[in-house]
PyMOL CGO cylinders between C-alpha atoms (Angstrom):
from pymol import cmd
from pymol.cgo import CYLINDER

trace = [
    CYLINDER, 8.84, -55.45, -30.75, 6.88, -52.19, -30.73, 0.3, 1, 1, 1, 1, 1, 1,
    CYLINDER, 6.88, -52.19, -30.73, 6.29, -50.33, -27.48, 0.3, 1, 1, 1, 1, 1, 1,
    CYLINDER, 6.29, -50.33, -27.48, 2.72, -49.30, -26.69, 0.3, 1, 1, 1, 1, 1, 1,
    CYLINDER, 2.72, -49.30, -26.69, 3.90, -46.02, -25.14, 0.3, 1, 1, 1, 1, 1, 1,
    CYLINDER, 3.90, -46.02, -25.14, 7.12, -44.01, -25.29, 0.3, 1, 1, 1, 1, 1, 1,
    CYLINDER, 7.12, -44.01, -25.29, 8.84, -41.82, -22.75, 0.3, 1, 1, 1, 1, 1, 1,
    CYLINDER, 8.84, -41.82, -22.75, 10.96, -38.82, -23.68, 0.3, 1, 1, 1, 1, 1, 1,
    CYLINDER, 10.96, -38.82, -23.68, 13.99, -40.89, -22.66, 0.3, 1, 1, 1, 1, 1, 1,
    CYLINDER, 13.99, -40.89, -22.66, 13.10, -43.33, -25.47, 0.3, 1, 1, 1, 1, 1, 1,
    CYLINDER, 13.10, -43.33, -25.47, 13.78, -40.52, -27.96, 0.3, 1, 1, 1, 1, 1, 1,
    CYLINDER, 13.78, -40.52, -27.96, 17.45, -40.12, -26.97, 0.3, 1, 1, 1, 1, 1, 1,
    CYLINDER, 17.45, -40.12, -26.97, 19.73, -40.01, -30.03, 0.3, 1, 1, 1, 1, 1, 1,
    CYLINDER, 19.73, -40.01, -30.03, 16.72, -39.53, -32.32, 0.3, 1, 1, 1, 1, 1, 1,
    CYLINDER, 16.72, -39.53, -32.32, 15.57, -36.63, -34.47, 0.3, 1, 1, 1, 1, 1, 1,
    CYLINDER, 15.57, -36.63, -34.47, 12.15, -35.25, -33.61, 0.3, 1, 1, 1, 1, 1, 1,
    CYLINDER, 12.15, -35.25, -33.61, 10.15, -33.25, -36.15, 0.3, 1, 1, 1, 1, 1, 1,
    CYLINDER, 10.15, -33.25, -36.15, 8.19, -30.39, -34.53, 0.3, 1, 1, 1, 1, 1, 1,
    CYLINDER, 8.19, -30.39, -34.53, 6.41, -27.20, -35.51, 0.3, 1, 1, 1, 1, 1, 1,
    CYLINDER, 6.41, -27.20, -35.51, 8.52, -24.04, -34.99, 0.3, 1, 1, 1, 1, 1, 1,
    CYLINDER, 8.52, -24.04, -34.99, 8.30, -22.17, -31.67, 0.3, 1, 1, 1, 1, 1, 1,
    CYLINDER, 8.30, -22.17, -31.67, 5.25, -19.97, -31.17, 0.3, 1, 1, 1, 1, 1, 1,
    CYLINDER, 5.25, -19.97, -31.17, 2.74, -22.07, -33.13, 0.3, 1, 1, 1, 1, 1, 1,
    CYLINDER, 2.74, -22.07, -33.13, 1.63, -24.42, -30.36, 0.3, 1, 1, 1, 1, 1, 1,
    CYLINDER, 1.63, -24.42, -30.36, 1.87, -23.78, -26.63, 0.3, 1, 1, 1, 1, 1, 1,
    CYLINDER, 1.87, -23.78, -26.63, 1.96, -27.51, -25.88, 0.3, 1, 1, 1, 1, 1, 1,
    CYLINDER, 1.96, -27.51, -25.88, 4.68, -28.17, -28.45, 0.3, 1, 1, 1, 1, 1, 1,
    CYLINDER, 4.68, -28.17, -28.45, 6.62, -25.24, -26.96, 0.3, 1, 1, 1, 1, 1, 1,
    CYLINDER, 6.62, -25.24, -26.96, 6.35, -26.84, -23.50, 0.3, 1, 1, 1, 1, 1, 1,
    CYLINDER, 6.35, -26.84, -23.50, 7.58, -30.18, -24.84, 0.3, 1, 1, 1, 1, 1, 1,
    CYLINDER, 7.58, -30.18, -24.84, 10.39, -28.48, -26.77, 0.3, 1, 1, 1, 1, 1, 1,
    CYLINDER, 10.39, -28.48, -26.77, 11.53, -26.63, -23.63, 0.3, 1, 1, 1, 1, 1, 1,
    CYLINDER, 11.53, -26.63, -23.63, 11.63, -29.87, -21.65, 0.3, 1, 1, 1, 1, 1, 1,
    CYLINDER, 11.63, -29.87, -21.65, 13.66, -31.57, -24.39, 0.3, 1, 1, 1, 1, 1, 1,
    CYLINDER, 13.66, -31.57, -24.39, 16.11, -28.68, -24.72, 0.3, 1, 1, 1, 1, 1, 1,
    CYLINDER, 16.11, -28.68, -24.72, 16.64, -28.45, -20.96, 0.3, 1, 1, 1, 1, 1, 1,
    CYLINDER, 16.64, -28.45, -20.96, 16.75, -32.14, -20.01, 0.3, 1, 1, 1, 1, 1, 1,
    CYLINDER, 16.75, -32.14, -20.01, 17.44, -34.16, -23.15, 0.3, 1, 1, 1, 1, 1, 1,
    CYLINDER, 17.44, -34.16, -23.15, 20.30, -32.64, -25.16, 0.3, 1, 1, 1, 1, 1, 1,
    CYLINDER, 20.30, -32.64, -25.16, 20.77, -35.89, -27.10, 0.3, 1, 1, 1, 1, 1, 1,
    CYLINDER, 20.77, -35.89, -27.10, 17.41, -35.43, -28.85, 0.3, 1, 1, 1, 1, 1, 1,
    CYLINDER, 17.41, -35.43, -28.85, 17.77, -33.45, -32.08, 0.3, 1, 1, 1, 1, 1, 1,
    CYLINDER, 17.77, -33.45, -32.08, 14.86, -31.20, -33.05, 0.3, 1, 1, 1, 1, 1, 1,
    CYLINDER, 14.86, -31.20, -33.05, 14.11, -30.50, -36.71, 0.3, 1, 1, 1, 1, 1, 1,
    CYLINDER, 14.11, -30.50, -36.71, 11.49, -27.86, -37.48, 0.3, 1, 1, 1, 1, 1, 1,
    CYLINDER, 11.49, -27.86, -37.48, 8.69, -27.98, -40.02, 0.3, 1, 1, 1, 1, 1, 1,
    CYLINDER, 8.69, -27.98, -40.02, 8.01, -24.95, -42.21, 0.3, 1, 1, 1, 1, 1, 1,
    CYLINDER, 8.01, -24.95, -42.21, 4.89, -24.18, -40.18, 0.3, 1, 1, 1, 1, 1, 1,
    CYLINDER, 4.89, -24.18, -40.18, 1.72, -26.01, -39.23, 0.3, 1, 1, 1, 1, 1, 1,
    CYLINDER, 1.72, -26.01, -39.23, 1.24, -29.63, -40.24, 0.3, 1, 1, 1, 1, 1, 1,
    CYLINDER, 1.24, -29.63, -40.24, 0.00, -30.53, -43.68, 0.3, 1, 1, 1, 1, 1, 1,
    CYLINDER, 0.00, -30.53, -43.68, 0.41, -33.65, -45.80, 0.3, 1, 1, 1, 1, 1, 1,
    CYLINDER, 0.41, -33.65, -45.80, 3.92, -32.50, -46.80, 0.3, 1, 1, 1, 1, 1, 1,
    CYLINDER, 3.92, -32.50, -46.80, 5.03, -32.66, -43.15, 0.3, 1, 1, 1, 1, 1, 1,
    CYLINDER, 5.03, -32.66, -43.15, 3.77, -36.21, -42.77, 0.3, 1, 1, 1, 1, 1, 1,
    CYLINDER, 3.77, -36.21, -42.77, 5.52, -37.16, -46.02, 0.3, 1, 1, 1, 1, 1, 1,
    CYLINDER, 5.52, -37.16, -46.02, 8.70, -35.49, -44.72, 0.3, 1, 1, 1, 1, 1, 1,
    CYLINDER, 8.70, -35.49, -44.72, 8.59, -37.61, -41.55, 0.3, 1, 1, 1, 1, 1, 1,
    CYLINDER, 8.59, -37.61, -41.55, 8.38, -40.73, -43.73, 0.3, 1, 1, 1, 1, 1, 1,
    CYLINDER, 8.38, -40.73, -43.73, 11.02, -39.60, -46.22, 0.3, 1, 1, 1, 1, 1, 1,
    CYLINDER, 11.02, -39.60, -46.22, 13.49, -38.46, -43.53, 0.3, 1, 1, 1, 1, 1, 1,
    CYLINDER, 13.49, -38.46, -43.53, 12.66, -41.42, -41.25, 0.3, 1, 1, 1, 1, 1, 1,
    CYLINDER, 12.66, -41.42, -41.25, 12.19, -39.16, -38.21, 0.3, 1, 1, 1, 1, 1, 1,
    CYLINDER, 12.19, -39.16, -38.21, 9.71, -39.11, -35.36, 0.3, 1, 1, 1, 1, 1, 1,
    CYLINDER, 9.71, -39.11, -35.36, 6.95, -36.49, -35.50, 0.3, 1, 1, 1, 1, 1, 1,
    CYLINDER, 6.95, -36.49, -35.50, 5.12, -34.92, -32.56, 0.3, 1, 1, 1, 1, 1, 1,
    CYLINDER, 5.12, -34.92, -32.56, 1.52, -35.76, -33.35, 0.3, 1, 1, 1, 1, 1, 1,
    CYLINDER, 1.52, -35.76, -33.35, -1.94, -35.69, -31.77, 0.3, 1, 1, 1, 1, 1, 1,
    CYLINDER, -1.94, -35.69, -31.77, -3.42, -39.11, -31.10, 0.3, 1, 1, 1, 1, 1, 1,
    CYLINDER, -3.42, -39.11, -31.10, -6.63, -38.38, -33.09, 0.3, 1, 1, 1, 1, 1, 1,
    CYLINDER, -6.63, -38.38, -33.09, -4.41, -38.09, -36.20, 0.3, 1, 1, 1, 1, 1, 1,
    CYLINDER, -4.41, -38.09, -36.20, -3.19, -41.65, -35.75, 0.3, 1, 1, 1, 1, 1, 1,
    CYLINDER, -3.19, -41.65, -35.75, -4.48, -42.72, -39.17, 0.3, 1, 1, 1, 1, 1, 1,
    CYLINDER, -4.48, -42.72, -39.17, -3.47, -39.57, -41.07, 0.3, 1, 1, 1, 1, 1, 1,
    CYLINDER, -3.47, -39.57, -41.07, -0.79, -41.29, -43.18, 0.3, 1, 1, 1, 1, 1, 1,
    CYLINDER, -0.79, -41.29, -43.18, -0.58, -44.93, -44.29, 0.3, 1, 1, 1, 1, 1, 1,
    CYLINDER, -0.58, -44.93, -44.29, 3.18, -45.13, -43.67, 0.3, 1, 1, 1, 1, 1, 1,
    CYLINDER, 3.18, -45.13, -43.67, 3.17, -43.69, -40.15, 0.3, 1, 1, 1, 1, 1, 1,
    CYLINDER, 3.17, -43.69, -40.15, 2.25, -45.25, -36.84, 0.3, 1, 1, 1, 1, 1, 1,
    CYLINDER, 2.25, -45.25, -36.84, 1.27, -43.27, -33.74, 0.3, 1, 1, 1, 1, 1, 1,
    CYLINDER, 1.27, -43.27, -33.74, 2.69, -44.31, -30.38, 0.3, 1, 1, 1, 1, 1, 1,
    CYLINDER, 2.69, -44.31, -30.38, 1.57, -42.23, -27.38, 0.3, 1, 1, 1, 1, 1, 1,
    CYLINDER, 1.57, -42.23, -27.38, 4.30, -40.17, -25.71, 0.3, 1, 1, 1, 1, 1, 1,
    CYLINDER, 4.30, -40.17, -25.71, 4.10, -40.23, -21.92, 0.3, 1, 1, 1, 1, 1, 1,
    CYLINDER, 4.10, -40.23, -21.92, 4.51, -36.68, -20.57, 0.3, 1, 1, 1, 1, 1, 1,
    CYLINDER, 4.51, -36.68, -20.57, 2.86, -34.48, -17.97, 0.3, 1, 1, 1, 1, 1, 1,
    CYLINDER, 2.86, -34.48, -17.97, 1.72, -32.13, -20.75, 0.3, 1, 1, 1, 1, 1, 1,
    CYLINDER, 1.72, -32.13, -20.75, -2.01, -32.28, -21.34, 0.3, 1, 1, 1, 1, 1, 1,
    CYLINDER, -2.01, -32.28, -21.34, -3.69, -31.18, -24.56, 0.3, 1, 1, 1, 1, 1, 1,
    CYLINDER, -3.69, -31.18, -24.56, -7.15, -29.69, -24.28, 0.3, 1, 1, 1, 1, 1, 1,
    CYLINDER, -7.15, -29.69, -24.28, -9.74, -30.31, -26.97, 0.3, 1, 1, 1, 1, 1, 1,
    CYLINDER, -9.74, -30.31, -26.97, -12.72, -28.19, -27.87, 0.3, 1, 1, 1, 1, 1, 1,
    CYLINDER, -12.72, -28.19, -27.87, -15.53, -27.79, -30.33, 0.3, 1, 1, 1, 1, 1, 1,
    CYLINDER, -15.53, -27.79, -30.33, -15.03, -25.42, -33.23, 0.3, 1, 1, 1, 1, 1, 1,
    CYLINDER, -15.03, -25.42, -33.23, -18.12, -23.93, -34.88, 0.3, 1, 1, 1, 1, 1, 1,
    CYLINDER, -18.12, -23.93, -34.88, -18.93, -20.97, -37.08, 0.3, 1, 1, 1, 1, 1, 1,
    CYLINDER, -18.93, -20.97, -37.08, -19.61, -17.70, -35.24, 0.3, 1, 1, 1, 1, 1, 1,
    CYLINDER, -19.61, -17.70, -35.24, -23.02, -17.50, -36.89, 0.3, 1, 1, 1, 1, 1, 1,
    CYLINDER, -23.02, -17.50, -36.89, -23.93, -21.17, -36.92, 0.3, 1, 1, 1, 1, 1, 1,
    CYLINDER, -23.93, -21.17, -36.92, -27.34, -22.50, -37.88, 0.3, 1, 1, 1, 1, 1, 1,
    CYLINDER, -27.34, -22.50, -37.88, -29.94, -23.47, -35.27, 0.3, 1, 1, 1, 1, 1, 1,
    CYLINDER, -29.94, -23.47, -35.27, -28.85, -27.11, -34.98, 0.3, 1, 1, 1, 1, 1, 1,
    CYLINDER, -28.85, -27.11, -34.98, -25.24, -26.19, -34.22, 0.3, 1, 1, 1, 1, 1, 1,
    CYLINDER, -25.24, -26.19, -34.22, -26.31, -23.43, -31.79, 0.3, 1, 1, 1, 1, 1, 1,
    CYLINDER, -26.31, -23.43, -31.79, -28.57, -25.90, -29.98, 0.3, 1, 1, 1, 1, 1, 1,
    CYLINDER, -28.57, -25.90, -29.98, -25.77, -28.48, -29.82, 0.3, 1, 1, 1, 1, 1, 1,
    CYLINDER, -25.77, -28.48, -29.82, -23.23, -26.01, -28.39, 0.3, 1, 1, 1, 1, 1, 1,
    CYLINDER, -23.23, -26.01, -28.39, -25.78, -24.79, -25.82, 0.3, 1, 1, 1, 1, 1, 1,
    CYLINDER, -25.78, -24.79, -25.82, -26.34, -28.38, -24.69, 0.3, 1, 1, 1, 1, 1, 1,
    CYLINDER, -26.34, -28.38, -24.69, -22.60, -28.97, -24.40, 0.3, 1, 1, 1, 1, 1, 1,
    CYLINDER, -22.60, -28.97, -24.40, -22.15, -25.78, -22.35, 0.3, 1, 1, 1, 1, 1, 1,
    CYLINDER, -22.15, -25.78, -22.35, -24.99, -26.85, -20.08, 0.3, 1, 1, 1, 1, 1, 1,
    CYLINDER, -24.99, -26.85, -20.08, -23.46, -30.30, -19.56, 0.3, 1, 1, 1, 1, 1, 1,
    CYLINDER, -23.46, -30.30, -19.56, -20.04, -28.84, -18.76, 0.3, 1, 1, 1, 1, 1, 1,
    CYLINDER, -20.04, -28.84, -18.76, -21.24, -26.19, -16.33, 0.3, 1, 1, 1, 1, 1, 1,
]
cmd.load_cgo(trace, "trace")
């Protein structure tokens, strides 16, 4: 039976694959919580930011990987299960500094809607 959502307690006695400290503020917050409150969770670090090699490593090593929900279909041999925490991840829109008119118009409309 697969759970629809995991708590940090569910990761006890597991190895968790994470980016190294300093790359992601939200991963750093989660790491700190694990280190302080969950000493039975082992943390294994990637060589840096995620790429296809990291996802393959998670499969090959059979370890859990801290992942963003939008990446849920990034690898055919991985499944994403939401992790229940109080840590919130903000999303944004990334565009070129000197975007064309359509992109500039779109970002202006978004700013207007959010203000």
